[in-house]
Each structure stands twice: as C-alpha cells, then as structure tokens.
Phi, psi and omega in degrees: 000128178298129171240127186234123177308143181282113181213098185235141165243129183298141179310144186297332186288340188269073178274158176302315181298323175296318179294319179300317181301308186285331178277354178294342183274350177280120177288143185202064191296335184286338189087352174296141178226166174246127181282102181274110191255155172283119183303314183300328190244329189089003180286147177291130174265306180194156177266124185264121179299151177247131187270139180271166173305322177294324173301315183296314176304313178294322173302318180290322177301310178299317175300321186287324179297316181292326185293327181296316178289321183301308185299334182273352178283129177310140182304320179304317179293319178299317181295325178306324177306314184281343169294311176296315184303320184300321175296319180289327179291323179288320180293330184259009183306315183296318177300319177294322175299324179293320180294310175305325177292309186296323186277326185254334179092351182292160181289162191286332176301315182292317188291322177296322174301317181303324180296338181289330190306305182300324179296319180289321172301310173308312182296317181299306180291340175290341176269343190249332190301314188298318183291316185294327186267352182288144169306130183249122179271129184241168179280149175271182181284336178251115184305141177069336178255357179222147171226160173219127182243126176276113180254118177269136180227144178296150179284333175132263175245126178262128174266126173245134179241107184258149181270171184272349182285325173222073190292327183280315180299309179285315181300325184258311177308313177296337183278329189303305176298329178291324177290317178303319185283001176103006179270168163267166181221135163245120184253139171247092175287168172288139183301331188283341183223054180272347188289309185299312178297327176299312180297320178302321173295321182292321176294320177298320178292324178296329182280349181116001176293131187304142176290146180095343184284331179241101179260159175230141179225142182233153179161175174284149190305318180294332186276324186258322186304313184296318180291321181303315183285329177290334183269336189281158173259357175195151178235131173245121187230138171229125182168206186278155182300321177303314177289326178299318177298314178304309176303312179299318177297318181288324177291320178300318180302316182276003178053044169241157183277160171211156174238120184244115168259119192240205184289175182207157169224074202281128185262151167238133176248122171257126181273170182301330184262015179291147174284116183307306183302318181291317182296318177296317183294318173305318183289328180300312177292319184301324181267326196242349175304129182063027181060033178080002188263054178235124183308334185254013183279168187266127174245350183227127178241125178252126185233141181289143187305327183288349180234007179306311185288319183297317182292312183303309182297323180284326182291319181295318183295315181290326181293313180303330184274352183300140172273102184247116182183172178272122175195144182264032174234179185272013182296301193292146174278336183215142177250210188270159161293165189282341183197165175294322177297318175293317178305323181292326182290316179303309184300324177295323179290321182287318177301314176309311181300314179297317178300334183261006177117353181286157174250139176268110180281331177196156177074212173101001183222155176291160178230075175303338176288344175268337183162166185301331190232024175283147177216141186289151171295124188240137172243124179244154169222162183082019178283138181236169177288353173281353180260147181310312185280002173275332180234341186252143175302122180277318177068041181206186185276062184229126180220152181243140181259133178228145173267145166230154182267323180229162180294320174307315178296321180296316182292318174300321177290319175304316182281348181288063186200151179279000183255165177193067182263304191210147171219164178222137180230128182242126177191151180287328174274101186293326182294323174293322176296317181300321183292326177290317176303322175297342183264353186268133187274092187199146176291326179234136171226124180253131173262118186057035169203170179262308182203330187302323183297323178287305192292326183278350178273088193287342176285345183249136175301142177233117181203185177241171175240174181060227185274003181270007168138176180227133177080193188201152165258170178075168177072181175300321180301321183296338174260312181299336175299331183277005182241160166252151181257124173260131177253110181259109186246146184231128174256114181281338185209136181289099186233002183277118177101170180304145175227147171058047175082005179294135180285164183290331181297317181293322181296319185294319179304312177296316182304309179299321179296313182295329175296317179299306186298318181296318175297319183296321183265005184052046178271320180226000000 
C-alpha cells in the first residue's frame, strides 16, 4: 500500500467566504453550531448552525407557502427549471467534487461519480414526469356510461433525511422527483456532510427553483428528526435499519407514508466459470469503493472451493497494491473513512473478529500516518456468525472470504442474513448466473458487476427487502411515491339500481348477467 506523508492544501474553490455563504441558509436561532471539519486533516472548515424545533416548524411554514404556488405552476414550467439545472450541475461538478471530498474524505474518483447522480436522475424524470403526472382516464363500472380518472397531486412538503456517505446524491437526487411532482422539500443532511447538498440547492435556485421551496435544517437526528417527521406529509430516509424503524413507527402514527432505504450485509457469489481477473477487480470496488461506505457494497464473498486459493491470492495481492491516501486529485484508489468515530467502529469489528478466531489476510489497522480516520483495506477469512462483522453491517473497507461446495450452498449462505439490499453474481454463463440471481433474496442483484449497473438504471426501482427497507427510489415508483391519487369518477346516466318499475330481483338478474358478459367480451 502506498504511503505518502500528509501535506494537503484545501481545494481553491472551498474558500471560507464560500462556506459561510452556503451555510447561511441553515436556520439556527439558538446560536448553537456544529464544528464541521476537513476529514483528511481534522482542520475546522466552518461552524454549521443547528436548528431548533421552532426553526424546523418555520422551515415547513415557509415551504408550504412556496409549495402552494409551485403546485399551481404548470408542469412544463416546473420541468424547465430542471433542464437548466442539469447543465449547471454538470458544469459545476468539479466544485461539488471538492466539497464532497473535504467533508467526507472519499477519494476523488468516487466523489466525481457522486456528482453525476442528480444529473442522471433529472435526465430520466425529464423524459417520464409528464406522462406519469398526466391524468389517466380509466373505465368505470358500467361500460360507456361511467368513467374514472386518476389524478396525481403532490403530497405537500416532503421531509428528506440524507446520510453522510453520499450526501449530494441522496440529499439532492431524492428531492428532484419530489420537486418535479409539485412538492416542497425540507432536507436534513448529516452534520458531517451538509456542504455539498447546500451547494446543490443553490444551483437549483440559480436554475429558477423558487426560493423557499427547498429548505434545509441541521442537527443531530434525535434533536431534529421528531419535529421534521411530525411536520412532513411524506418522509424519505436513507440510513441504518435501527433508525429506519424509529422513523417508520413515527410516520405510521402520523398516518403519512415513508420510503426507507436501510442497511445491508451484501453478498457476492463467484461461480466456477467466472473470469478471475474481472471478479477480482469487481470485488476490489465492491469492498473498498468509497472506503466501504456504500449501502450496496460487498461485505461477504462466496467462492467455489476449487477456485478459492487462486481468487484469494490474486485479491490479496491487488488489495495490498492499492494506493490509499489523502489527495484532492484522481490518484488514490481509496480515501478516508468519514470520521474518527466511524473508524473506531470499523476497528472494533475487526478486533472482535480476530479475538474470536478470524484471520487477517491483509490490512486490519488504522493508519493515523495517512490521516485521522484512515483504515487499511482489510480482507478476513474464518469469519463466523458469532462475530460482529459476520452478521452486522461494518460499513467500512472490510470483507470476508468464504468457501462453498455447491451452488445451492452458496445461495443458502448468501440468503442467511436479515438484510436484502444488494447482491452480486459473477459467471461466464450469464443464463446460469441469472438462475442464481433469481434465488437470492435481495432488492438488487447485479450480474458481473457489483452495484452500479442496478443503481444507475434510473428507470428501474431500487430498494431493499427484509430489514433493508420499505419502498424504492428510481423508476416510476420513485416519482409517484411523492404523489397522492384522486379518483374523479363520472356517471353519465342514472343506471344504478332498478329503473322504470323494475323489481330489484330483475335488476340483480341483469346486473349478474352483465358481469358475465363483460368478462366474456373482456370489457371489464
């Protein structure tokens, strides 16, 4: 692993004046602040205002006033904002990348990819929103004399609680379809990574999004979350399963909907005929992309006994050769974890595994010489379900290798978890790999890829099963979930019930005969 002495200069775009400007939109009437630091160095970036319950209530009041006007704006005009925003987001990707790096510590390759997500979401829904939101006329119960029209209406103000691992992609991308549908948004980013979504809102307003429509509140989850959920008409949350349960329970009490993308303990299965070099390269990204801090990343790799040693040797060698360091250029393969606290959690999972009998094939230690929150890319073998990292999401650059004797065993091991967010299957025979994928209990399964093919397919819903969540982002569902349906039905002639002296018995006879005829001729 490459070791480089820490000598960094913050990106020129991230000036103190710029940071003060973008955090100024965060309400914080109490004067309390959060010291937001540069992850690579630990140096103070800016003090982030912390919002009180009264601040949150006022943010929703402002958002509701703006939303009434926005919902009354013709859809064509609303979408024009996002056509302009698409250009602004692409043109300003380098500046956004700088912000993502300073606040999260991820390497630049991962940060620039994150900047692409909102533009991709905009592009997809710009082609679909008009059709999805247009009134849809359906047949009524009586042919020719009744109609029913499905009318989509915005829910009102959507509360979005975004995580620190992809602050820009989740904070902005999840808001885009909500805004297109005519809603306002109140976003709560994580304190550690509030800068990039704040700048994203500024870009949207430059594109013509009305001021006040997209609000931001900041604070720790227990301080901000309850009021946000109580004020919202719908909640979108990405984060841990434990927190998702709390949010789901509170939303249920309030009789509002929610979408929850939660944790994962994602498996990768390599089949006998897989291309070794491709599978190894995929597993490098699967375990160590974004320093292992991806909800859909791989923490368990299942290998056929006949190919275990060759994969292990190639994988360990490639992992040891990774360029891991702090840099604001595209050189490093892996960057830092998001915080010292999170690094300590990852370290505790590895230590627990070793104490209980696991073997460290490479890595396994913090790297304070590289930065405060760096941890080596780590490969373990001999991991069991008695270990924390055997059952619990580690969410760091730690992966365990396992052998299997048969494909049935591999599938059973992959499914032996309470989670079901993402899985990966590698094989030369794609049809055989599809057959394995069909048996895996997961909301997303990638064949000969780790996660990008599924997640970047914006036309297909992406969500989890089991304890990995409820609902989905992307696809038609990703926009329609932010709407309520009004059923407008018309009866053109009074034909319900007996007419003109007809007995009820005759009416019923005719009604039942009509049901048979409609089924026979496929009318209803």
